[in-house]
Every structure is written in structure tokens, then in C-alpha cells.
TIDREN-195829 format. One record per residue (C-alpha): z, y, x. Coordinates in nm, 3 decimals. Layout:
<nodes>
+---------+---------+---------+
!      zz !      yy !      xx !
+---------+---------+---------+
!       Z !       Y !       X !
...
+---------+---------+---------+
</nodes>
This chain:
<nodes>
+---------+---------+---------+
!      zz !      yy !      xx !
+---------+---------+---------+
!  -1.182 !   1.567 !   4.266 !
!  -1.275 !   1.647 !   3.935 !
!  -1.300 !   1.484 !   3.614 !
!  -1.603 !   1.299 !   3.523 !
!  -1.905 !   1.453 !   3.389 !
!  -1.793 !   1.601 !   3.059 !
!  -2.135 !   1.834 !   2.991 !
!  -2.194 !   1.589 !   2.676 !
!  -1.859 !   1.571 !   2.486 !
!  -1.841 !   1.913 !   2.284 !
!  -1.534 !   2.027 !   2.176 !
!  -1.331 !   1.982 !   1.805 !
!  -1.335 !   2.341 !   1.702 !
!  -1.058 !   2.353 !   1.402 !
!  -0.977 !   2.596 !   1.173 !
!  -0.778 !   2.865 !   1.246 !
!  -0.461 !   2.931 !   1.170 !
!  -0.281 !   3.200 !   1.031 !
!  -0.039 !   3.247 !   1.279 !
!  -0.290 !   3.300 !   1.537 !
!  -0.502 !   3.510 !   1.254 !
!  -0.223 !   3.727 !   1.224 !
!  -0.141 !   3.845 !   1.565 !
!  -0.564 !   3.894 !   1.614 !
!  -0.554 !   4.154 !   1.270 !
!  -0.155 !   4.231 !   1.362 !
!  -0.047 !   4.146 !   1.011 !
!   0.203 !   3.933 !   0.878 !
!   0.157 !   3.609 !   0.826 !
!   0.319 !   3.597 !   0.490 !
!  -0.035 !   3.856 !   0.386 !
!  -0.266 !   3.594 !   0.454 !
!  -0.399 !   3.258 !   0.296 !
!  -0.533 !   2.958 !   0.442 !
!  -0.721 !   2.778 !   0.288 !
!  -0.969 !   2.654 !   0.626 !
!  -0.849 !   2.338 !   0.675 !
!  -0.802 !   2.123 !   0.434 !
!  -0.402 !   2.125 !   0.423 !
!  -0.260 !   2.009 !   0.095 !
!  -0.137 !   2.390 !   0.004 !
!   0.184 !   2.209 !  -0.194 !
!   0.331 !   2.042 !   0.092 !
!   0.465 !   1.780 !   0.224 !
!   0.579 !   1.552 !  -0.058 !
!   0.926 !   1.633 !  -0.101 !
!   1.090 !   1.270 !  -0.044 !
!   0.870 !   1.270 !   0.300 !
!   1.070 !   1.576 !   0.423 !
!   1.424 !   1.477 !   0.284 !
!   1.353 !   1.100 !   0.502 !
!   1.309 !   1.348 !   0.829 !
!   1.619 !   1.514 !   0.820 !
!   1.752 !   1.174 !   0.740 !
!   1.540 !   1.034 !   1.057 !
!   1.698 !   1.361 !   1.266 !
!   1.912 !   1.129 !   1.464 !
!   1.782 !   0.891 !   1.514 !
!   1.438 !   0.992 !   1.752 !
!   1.642 !   0.883 !   2.074 !
!   1.479 !   0.513 !   2.026 !
!   1.184 !   0.377 !   2.012 !
!   0.998 !   0.362 !   1.575 !
!   1.010 !  -0.005 !   1.637 !
!   1.115 !  -0.091 !   1.259 !
!   0.983 !   0.246 !   1.154 !
!   0.662 !   0.125 !   1.244 !
!   0.715 !  -0.209 !   1.135 !
!   0.843 !  -0.122 !   0.866 !
!   0.538 !   0.204 !   0.761 !
!   0.309 !  -0.103 !   0.847 !
!   0.450 !  -0.380 !   0.530 !
!   0.444 !  -0.085 !   0.292 !
!   0.136 !   0.014 !   0.326 !
!   0.047 !  -0.417 !   0.383 !
!   0.156 !  -0.374 !   0.081 !
!   0.004 !  -0.107 !  -0.131 !
!  -0.332 !  -0.241 !  -0.027 !
!  -0.293 !  -0.579 !  -0.086 !
!  -0.336 !  -0.682 !   0.309 !
!  -0.181 !  -0.815 !   0.549 !
!   0.065 !  -0.679 !   0.771 !
!  -0.187 !  -0.751 !   1.092 !
!  -0.488 !  -0.551 !   0.907 !
!  -0.296 !  -0.264 !   0.925 !
!  -0.411 !   0.007 !   1.239 !
!  -0.123 !   0.268 !   1.220 !
!  -0.224 !   0.521 !   1.482 !
!  -0.130 !   0.893 !   1.567 !
!  -0.369 !   1.033 !   1.276 !
!  -0.670 !   0.871 !   1.182 !
!  -0.838 !   1.024 !   1.441 !
!  -0.575 !   0.779 !   1.659 !
!  -0.709 !   0.523 !   1.450 !
!  -1.055 !   0.616 !   1.536 !
!  -1.004 !   0.553 !   1.868 !
!  -0.868 !   0.190 !   1.806 !
!  -1.221 !   0.099 !   1.677 !
!  -1.388 !   0.200 !   1.942 !
!  -1.192 !   0.075 !   2.164 !
!  -1.245 !  -0.318 !   2.027 !
!  -1.593 !  -0.247 !   1.931 !
!  -1.777 !  -0.035 !   2.216 !
!  -1.892 !  -0.126 !   2.501 !
!  -2.047 !   0.153 !   2.812 !
!  -2.376 !   0.237 !   2.657 !
!  -2.314 !   0.096 !   2.280 !
!  -2.446 !   0.330 !   2.002 !
!  -2.231 !   0.421 !   1.694 !
!  -2.474 !   0.622 !   1.437 !
!  -2.279 !   0.916 !   1.236 !
!  -2.371 !   1.185 !   0.911 !
!  -2.464 !   1.418 !   0.997 !
!  -2.382 !   1.743 !   0.904 !
!  -2.028 !   1.509 !   0.959 !
!  -1.684 !   1.491 !   1.125 !
!  -1.715 !   1.583 !   1.487 !
!  -1.484 !   1.296 !   1.627 !
!  -1.682 !   1.035 !   1.537 !
!  -1.895 !   1.111 !   1.825 !
!  -1.597 !   1.284 !   2.054 !
!  -1.442 !   0.930 !   2.017 !
!  -1.758 !   0.719 !   2.104 !
!  -1.819 !   0.900 !   2.369 !
!  -1.460 !   0.912 !   2.541 !
!  -1.474 !   0.592 !   2.513 !
!  -1.857 !   0.590 !   2.719 !
!  -2.059 !   0.507 !   2.397 !
!  -2.351 !   0.723 !   2.265 !
!  -2.446 !   0.893 !   1.963 !
!  -2.701 !   0.914 !   1.666 !
!  -2.731 !   1.038 !   1.308 !
!  -2.823 !   0.987 !   1.036 !
!  -2.907 !   1.351 !   0.844 !
!  -2.719 !   1.422 !   0.418 !
!  -2.968 !   1.705 !   0.379 !
!  -2.857 !   1.970 !   0.195 !
!  -3.164 !   2.023 !  -0.079 !
!  -3.051 !   1.694 !  -0.190 !
!  -2.650 !   1.777 !  -0.204 !
!  -2.590 !   1.546 !   0.059 !
!  -2.599 !   1.211 !  -0.138 !
!  -2.576 !   0.978 !   0.079 !
!  -2.768 !   0.655 !   0.012 !
!  -2.865 !   0.317 !   0.186 !
!  -3.191 !   0.409 !   0.239 !
!  -3.061 !   0.769 !   0.414 !
!  -2.859 !   0.545 !   0.641 !
!  -3.079 !   0.225 !   0.666 !
!  -3.394 !   0.416 !   0.771 !
!  -3.183 !   0.489 !   1.049 !
!  -3.018 !   0.242 !   1.220 !
!  -3.113 !   0.064 !   1.492 !
!  -2.888 !  -0.204 !   1.586 !
!  -2.556 !   0.042 !   1.641 !
!  -2.234 !  -0.092 !   1.692 !
!  -2.032 !   0.117 !   1.459 !
!  -2.218 !   0.268 !   1.138 !
!  -1.978 !   0.560 !   0.961 !
!  -1.969 !   0.670 !   0.627 !
!  -1.715 !   0.943 !   0.477 !
!  -1.644 !   0.901 !   0.081 !
!  -1.581 !   1.154 !  -0.009 !
!  -1.802 !   1.318 !   0.345 !
!  -1.674 !   1.645 !   0.501 !
!  -1.808 !   1.887 !   0.440 !
!  -1.977 !   1.848 !   0.100 !
!  -1.775 !   1.635 !  -0.086 !
!  -2.004 !   1.406 !  -0.195 !
!  -1.894 !   1.004 !  -0.225 !
!  -2.078 !   0.669 !  -0.156 !
!  -2.009 !   0.372 !  -0.420 !
!  -1.932 !   0.054 !  -0.309 !
!  -2.190 !  -0.109 !  -0.340 !
!  -2.433 !   0.071 !  -0.159 !
!  -2.138 !   0.041 !   0.163 !
!  -2.234 !  -0.343 !   0.058 !
!  -2.579 !  -0.316 !   0.090 !
!  -2.517 !  -0.056 !   0.405 !
!  -2.322 !  -0.406 !   0.514 !
!  -2.492 !  -0.666 !   0.451 !
!  -2.843 !  -0.503 !   0.566 !
!  -2.664 !  -0.415 !   0.948 !
!  -2.676 !  -0.638 !   1.242 !
!  -2.404 !  -0.916 !   1.230 !
!  -2.194 !  -0.772 !   1.524 !
!  -2.198 !  -0.403 !   1.350 !
!  -1.892 !  -0.245 !   1.239 !
!  -1.941 !  -0.011 !   0.896 !
!  -1.627 !   0.246 !   0.892 !
!  -1.577 !   0.389 !   0.565 !
!  -1.380 !   0.759 !   0.609 !
!  -1.159 !   0.795 !   0.299 !
!  -0.935 !   1.084 !   0.403 !
!  -1.007 !   1.251 !   0.088 !
!  -0.970 !   0.913 !  -0.053 !
!  -0.701 !   1.042 !  -0.336 !
!  -0.893 !   1.302 !  -0.479 !
!  -1.245 !   1.082 !  -0.534 !
!  -1.268 !   0.888 !  -0.842 !
!  -1.444 !   0.567 !  -0.717 !
!  -1.311 !   0.236 !  -0.551 !
!  -1.219 !   0.228 !  -0.200 !
!  -1.386 !   0.031 !   0.057 !
!  -1.066 !  -0.205 !   0.102 !
!  -1.214 !  -0.382 !  -0.274 !
!  -1.452 !  -0.538 !  -0.019 !
!  -1.282 !  -0.619 !   0.304 !
!  -1.083 !  -0.795 !   0.053 !
!  -1.241 !  -0.930 !  -0.139 !
!  -1.179 !  -0.875 !  -0.472 !
!  -1.332 !  -0.735 !  -0.826 !
!  -1.610 !  -0.987 !  -0.776 !
!  -1.741 !  -0.858 !  -0.387 !
!  -1.679 !  -1.132 !  -0.119 !
!  -1.458 !  -1.111 !   0.114 !
!  -1.644 !  -0.911 !   0.476 !
!  -1.553 !  -0.899 !   0.845 !
!  -1.791 !  -0.607 !   0.883 !
!  -1.581 !  -0.335 !   0.738 !
!  -1.276 !  -0.098 !   0.841 !
!  -1.122 !   0.154 !   0.650 !
!  -0.961 !   0.506 !   0.832 !
!  -0.680 !   0.683 !   0.543 !
!  -0.433 !   0.935 !   0.633 !
!  -0.133 !   1.096 !   0.549 !
!  -0.264 !   1.448 !   0.615 !
!  -0.390 !   1.525 !   0.261 !
!  -0.288 !   1.383 !  -0.053 !
!   0.095 !   1.328 !   0.104 !
!   0.078 !   1.719 !   0.309 !
!   0.174 !   1.525 !   0.639 !
!  -0.076 !   1.693 !   0.893 !
!   0.160 !   1.795 !   1.131 !
!   0.312 !   1.436 !   1.196 !
!  -0.007 !   1.362 !   1.274 !
!  -0.070 !   0.982 !   1.111 !
!  -0.308 !   0.801 !   0.968 !
!  -0.420 !   0.438 !   1.021 !
!  -0.764 !   0.225 !   0.972 !
!  -0.755 !  -0.086 !   0.745 !
!  -0.964 !  -0.369 !   0.935 !
!  -1.105 !  -0.738 !   0.816 !
!  -0.810 !  -1.039 !   0.819 !
!  -0.975 !  -1.166 !   1.188 !
!  -0.954 !  -0.849 !   1.362 !
!  -0.538 !  -0.806 !   1.324 !
!  -0.434 !  -0.994 !   1.631 !
!  -0.674 !  -0.683 !   1.828 !
!  -0.450 !  -0.415 !   1.775 !
!  -0.173 !  -0.524 !   1.998 !
!  -0.463 !  -0.536 !   2.265 !
!  -0.629 !  -0.163 !   2.183 !
!  -0.330 !   0.048 !   2.044 !
!  -0.119 !   0.340 !   2.241 !
!   0.295 !   0.197 !   2.297 !
!   0.424 !   0.271 !   1.976 !
!   0.155 !   0.510 !   1.823 !
!   0.295 !   0.695 !   1.530 !
!   0.692 !   0.829 !   1.592 !
!   0.996 !   0.714 !   1.403 !
!   0.946 !   1.060 !   1.221 !
!   0.625 !   1.004 !   1.087 !
!   0.677 !   0.639 !   1.020 !
!   0.983 !   0.730 !   0.776 !
!   0.798 !   1.032 !   0.653 !
!   0.521 !   0.858 !   0.565 !
!   0.747 !   0.569 !   0.405 !
!   0.866 !   0.801 !   0.226 !
!   0.561 !   0.968 !   0.065 !
!   0.419 !   0.638 !  -0.017 !
!   0.676 !   0.646 !  -0.267 !
!   0.619 !   1.040 !  -0.367 !
!   0.374 !   0.954 !  -0.658 !
!   0.460 !   1.299 !  -0.883 !
!   0.407 !   1.497 !  -0.522 !
!   0.041 !   1.332 !  -0.467 !
!  -0.004 !   1.402 !  -0.892 !
!   0.021 !   1.724 !  -0.874 !
!  -0.167 !   1.763 !  -0.536 !
!  -0.470 !   1.581 !  -0.708 !
!  -0.378 !   1.806 !  -1.013 !
!  -0.468 !   2.097 !  -0.846 !
!  -0.681 !   1.992 !  -0.639 !
!  -0.878 !   1.883 !  -0.947 !
!  -0.788 !   2.212 !  -1.042 !
!  -0.930 !   2.494 !  -0.797 !
!  -1.260 !   2.283 !  -0.787 !
!  -1.396 !   2.359 !  -1.127 !
!  -1.259 !   2.739 !  -1.112 !
!  -1.410 !   2.776 !  -0.796 !
!  -1.739 !   2.561 !  -0.895 !
!  -1.774 !   2.772 !  -1.182 !
!  -1.664 !   3.138 !  -1.081 !
!  -1.821 !   3.177 !  -0.764 !
!  -2.056 !   3.373 !  -0.757 !
!  -2.277 !   3.158 !  -0.532 !
!  -2.402 !   2.789 !  -0.520 !
!  -2.078 !   2.576 !  -0.455 !
!  -2.188 !   2.198 !  -0.440 !
!  -2.001 !   1.881 !  -0.665 !
!  -1.752 !   1.797 !  -0.415 !
!  -1.492 !   1.565 !  -0.485 !
!  -1.300 !   1.643 !  -0.171 !
!  -0.921 !   1.874 !  -0.166 !
!  -1.272 !   2.148 !  -0.107 !
!  -1.600 !   2.248 !  -0.169 !
!  -1.926 !   2.417 !   0.018 !
!  -2.057 !   2.708 !  -0.078 !
!  -2.373 !   2.855 !   0.066 !
!  -2.309 !   3.209 !   0.115 !
!  -2.689 !   3.324 !   0.363 !
!  -2.426 !   3.354 !   0.622 !
!  -2.151 !   3.132 !   0.698 !
!  -2.043 !   3.406 !   0.977 !
!  -2.003 !   3.732 !   0.849 !
!  -1.851 !   3.591 !   0.522 !
!  -1.619 !   3.455 !   0.671 !
!  -1.507 !   3.682 !   0.925 !
!  -1.470 !   3.965 !   0.591 !
!  -1.245 !   3.674 !   0.407 !
!  -1.004 !   3.661 !   0.693 !
!  -1.046 !   4.031 !   0.743 !
!  -0.900 !   4.112 !   0.380 !
!  -0.626 !   3.842 !   0.432 !
!  -0.826 !   3.477 !   0.382 !
!  -0.913 !   3.249 !   0.657 !
!  -1.182 !   3.016 !   0.473 !
!  -1.416 !   2.782 !   0.730 !
!  -1.724 !   2.894 !   0.868 !
!  -1.902 !   2.594 !   0.887 !
!  -2.190 !   2.669 !   1.129 !
!  -2.005 !   2.363 !   1.407 !
!  -2.124 !   2.141 !   1.109 !
!  -2.468 !   2.216 !   1.136 !
!  -2.464 !   2.395 !   0.855 !
!  -2.458 !   2.872 !   0.964 !
!  -2.505 !   2.946 !   0.629 !
!  -2.179 !   2.832 !   0.454 !
!  -1.819 !   2.803 !   0.357 !
!  -1.588 !   2.559 !   0.304 !
!  -1.325 !   2.623 !   0.081 !
!  -0.966 !   2.467 !   0.068 !
!  -0.842 !   2.409 !  -0.244 !
!  -0.513 !   2.610 !  -0.346 !
!  -0.234 !   2.641 !  -0.564 !
!  -0.386 !   2.862 !  -0.805 !
!  -0.268 !   3.237 !  -0.713 !
!  -0.471 !   3.129 !  -0.320 !
!  -0.792 !   3.024 !  -0.536 !
!  -0.782 !   3.336 !  -0.731 !
!  -0.691 !   3.526 !  -0.519 !
!  -1.005 !   3.335 !  -0.282 !
!  -1.272 !   3.382 !  -0.595 !
!  -1.228 !   3.728 !  -0.583 !
!  -1.252 !   3.769 !  -0.257 !
!  -1.556 !   3.584 !  -0.219 !
!  -1.735 !   3.778 !  -0.477 !
!  -1.634 !   4.112 !  -0.400 !
!  -1.810 !   4.017 !  -0.052 !
!  -2.070 !   3.876 !  -0.183 !
!  -2.150 !   4.129 !  -0.384 !
!  -2.129 !   4.403 !  -0.130 !
!  -2.374 !   4.139 !   0.077 !
!  -2.615 !   4.254 !  -0.175 !
!  -2.538 !   4.559 !  -0.287 !
!  -2.650 !   4.633 !   0.101 !
!  -2.945 !   4.419 !   0.153 !
!  -3.092 !   4.561 !  -0.221 !
!  -3.000 !   4.944 !  -0.029 !
!  -3.208 !   4.818 !   0.290 !
!  -3.473 !   4.676 !   0.157 !
!  -3.530 !   5.033 !  -0.108 !
!  -3.534 !   5.287 !   0.239 !
!  -3.817 !   4.992 !   0.407 !
!  -3.996 !   5.051 !   0.142 !
!  -4.292 !   5.236 !   0.185 !
!  -4.300 !   5.645 !   0.048 !
!  -4.418 !   5.707 !  -0.320 !
!  -4.328 !   5.309 !  -0.353 !
!  -4.017 !   5.234 !  -0.559 !
!  -3.937 !   4.863 !  -0.743 !
!  -4.111 !   4.770 !  -1.076 !
+---------+---------+---------+
</nodes>
């Protein structure tokens, strides 16, 4: 027998890892810098590492108490009930849970283009279909009410991303509220805040709670992760924050013990390691500013832990940077073949990325000028 028809499913393209690239180039991994996957360049929260070591002897048991402890801590952190926290194996797992809770076969979702591929992948896994709204590079990938609602046609789920990946643009709470007001009663607006710690915008959890002058809503959910600011990408720990009315649905859609013992214990410790998050945000803020000011190409304003750069030919530039030991993300898979995305690194990593990219861009400009000169008719010279 064969699997069901998966011809309309697109595989997720992850950023390339140091070990993979080092083997391909025959290089020592220590000579490479990876700035392709928006990971935390400072590593995991130190308190989380200690918690993992302490919890290691307990992994023969299912993580029932650890799961409950982390759910309670997150509920306290966000001012919601424990049932409104849907722990998952990464934010991707939370996307799957929301799809299970909302989509019937044939239901449609509305996603940003460019955007995170897993929104679409998860919907198709659950027999849904996908529509999109375009965020235009000429408009700095601005996310507006009109852009979303003009494309909306009764979809069951609408995805917003703040900050948006790969551009780094954001959307404010008033716009999220207006979009939710402008969609059907049975449409869920999901705000993906995977990079929320790096942005100076309020979380859409405010709309779920009904605080700061907003009325509480039962049609907005928020995605959060421990992968970015907390540096726990390898543990795959994320969660959704859902309306109170949705609380009981979790037990019917989640996998048993959705997050591991080590992930839950590390997440608990990371939540209390405010110093690590503060240092991470400071590093990211500095790196964004340096890259925006020093890269010899257009850099879009970003509220994430990355910047998007117009380099003309993403594949060629990304390959050239990789050959020189700096791994960045070719954004062709996002539908942006002219752009690369560079994760904010340490001072040393950021300086190396800027220097390497500027050298390559200068070389490409020189080559282009030489080619144009060679193509000029005899006796014709540039004025």
C-alpha cells in the first residue's frame, strides 16, 4: 500500500546546521558561524541547563507533575487559567493542536505570504486548504487590517505573525482587534508571537484577557515558544494561549504528555532566569542596529532576532557566505529569491557577518561593472 496523496504538501526547509555544512566543505565546525535559524547566540538559559541535569535521573517517569507545574507557571505569568495554556512539542505542536480543534475536512485557513511554512503544512495534514494574503516588500511587509480583511473569505483560521518571519514587521493590538471584529464568529485569529520578547509591542494575550481597555475575546489565540529568547530550541517546547472557553478542548486534541520531563523542567527554570532573557534582548537590539547601519544593502526594519537583507541573488550570496564560513538563510523558499535573513549573533559573530557580506556584495558589484564594460560597443565608454 501507499500513503495518501501528499503531492500538494510542501516540505519544510530548515536552516542548515554547522555540522552539515562543515562536512560538506571539509571544514572544522569551530571555524563556522551559523546565523540561519534564529537561534539564541548566547545559548540556553543557564538555569535551564542546571534543571536538565537535575531532572535527568527522573526521565524514567512520565512528566505529569512537570507538565502541570509548567502550565501553572505560565498561567501565572500571563494572568490566565491553567487550562488556557496548551503545552506542545514546540510552537509547531501548538499549531497542530489548534488545527485539530478547529478544522474540519475542507475548511480553509488564511496565512501571510511570505510566512512560516508550517501554518500551511499543518492545515493540509488535517485535511484543510489554504489561502493567503500578500505582505509586499515594496511596503516594508507592513501588516494592515485592509491587507488581511481584503483577502479574507470566511476562513476558519487567520494567522497573523508579530514579529513577522522573515521580515520582522509587527502588528498592533488595535489592528488585531479590528481584524477579529471583521471576521466571522466561527473564525479564530491566531497571533504567532514566537519572537515576541524582542518586540516593543504588547502581546495579543491582552485581547484574550480583556485588559488595558479591551473586551475579552473568545476568537483570538496566541502562540509562544521557548526556542528563541530562552534558547531552548533543541528541547522543542512551545505553547498556545487560548480563550477560556477553549480550555477543555486541550485534553481531546493533545498527544499524551505533549512536552517531555526535561523540556518542562528546563522551561520552568528558564522562566525565572530573567537575566538571560535581558542579556539576549540587549544582544539582539545591538546586533539589529549594527547590521542595519553597516550592511551595504537595503535592510528592512525588524522587531525579531534577525534582519532581512536585499542582496540581489540570495542563493549566490548565501552560498558565497557559507564558503567563507558564515551560514545565513537563503529566503528563496519564502518566495524572496533576492533576500537573505541573518540571525542576530554575538558581537563577534555580527561583525563577521557584516564584513563577509559587504566583501561579497562589493565583489559582485565590481564583477557586474566589469561585465557591463566588456559588453559596451567598441569606442563607447561610460561617461
